[in-house]
C-alpha positions, 0 to 999 in steps of 0.5 A, spaced: 499 500 499 503 506 497 502 512 502 498 518 500 501 524 500 499 530 505 495 534 504 497 541 503 503 541 500 506 548 502 510 548 494 504 545 491 503 554 489 510 555 488 509 548 483 503 552 480 507 558 478 512 554 474 507 552 471 504 558 469 512 560 467 515 564 473 522 562 471 523 565 478 518 560 481 522 555 477 530 557 480 526 557 487 524 551 486 531 548 484 535 550 489 529 548 494 530 541 490 536 540 488 540 536 493 535 531 494 534 530 486 541 530 486 542 524 491 535 520 486 540 522 480 546 518 485 543 513 488 541 510 481 547 511 477 553 511 484 557 516 479 558 523 483 561 526 476 555 524 472 550 527 476 550 535 475 550 534 468 545 527 470 541 534 474 540 539 469 538 535 463 531 534 470 530 540 471 530 542 464 525 536 463 521 538 468 520 546 466 519 543 458 514 538 462 510 541 467 504 541 463 503 535 463 502 534 471 495 533 472 495 534 480 500 538 482 499 535 489 504 529 487 509 533 483 515 530 488 512 523 486 513 526 478 520 529 480 522 523 482 520 518 477 523 525 472 530 524 475 530 516 476 528 516 467 534 521 466 539 517 470 537 511 469 538 514 461 545 516 462 547 510 466 545 505 460 549 510 455 555 510 460 554 501 458 554 503 452 560 507 451 564 503 456 563 495 454 569 494 452 572 499 455 576 496 462 571 499 469 571 507 470 577 508 474 576 511 482 579 519 482 581 521 489 582 529 491 586 529 495 585 536 499 590 539 503 589 542 510 593 542 517 593 536 518 599 531 516 599 528 509 598 521 513 592 523 516 589 527 510 590 521 505 587 515 510 580 520 510 580 521 503 582 513 502 576 512 507 571 516 504 573 513 497 572 506 500 564 508 503 563 512 497 565 505 492 562 501 497 555 506 497 556 505 488 556 498 490 550 497 493 545 494 487 539 500 485 534 497 489 538 498 496 542 505 494 535 509 492 533 509 498 539 509 502 542 515 499 535 518 500 534 517 507 542 518 509 545 522 504 539 527 504 536 526 510 528 523 508 523 520 513 521 514 511 515 515 509 517 521 504 522 516 501 515 511 501 512 517 497 516 518 492 518 511 490 511 509 491 512 503 495 509 501 501 514 503 508 515 497 511 518 496 503 523 501 505 525 499 512 527 492 509 531 495 504 534 499 508 536 494 513 539 490 507 543 496 504 546 497 511 547 491 512 550 490 505 555 496 506 558 493 512 560 487 510 563 490 504 566 495 509 569 490 513 573 487 509 576 494 505 577 496 513 579 491 516 
């Protein structure tokens, strides 16, 4: 059983203004919701380098197709599907491009700071391992994991946009955490 959206969403007037062609309302909507849209995309792709491009593409499609949205109360699930579909398309495109090449390389940026080089390197290596572990999760688990633990969404919000029962969200998050623990235990021990 899917969770029904709340009675009133304070974003509905903003979405209505966007439907009427208000570019300022659109810019405000993007500003407010860019983080979770990027989280959805990262949850599908697992590739932070492509997230910004796919996010821009998602918002462009949102702007172009906002007139197709029949029920303003359902704008979040609709935007979620736009972001997810754009990420899936981008993932397929990358798969085609890399089919015959080696797996993509991990890039780690070292940020100099007041700490010693050894501490900074260790922190960056741990960060890279955690990021790789999240990337390695199947999308089925990675998507709700990113929405919950990166974007801070509630189970109810995740259930609403993914159109699934809260129990399913909880189950997927438990399995995602278990898989991450196992993966990180092997790599960080």
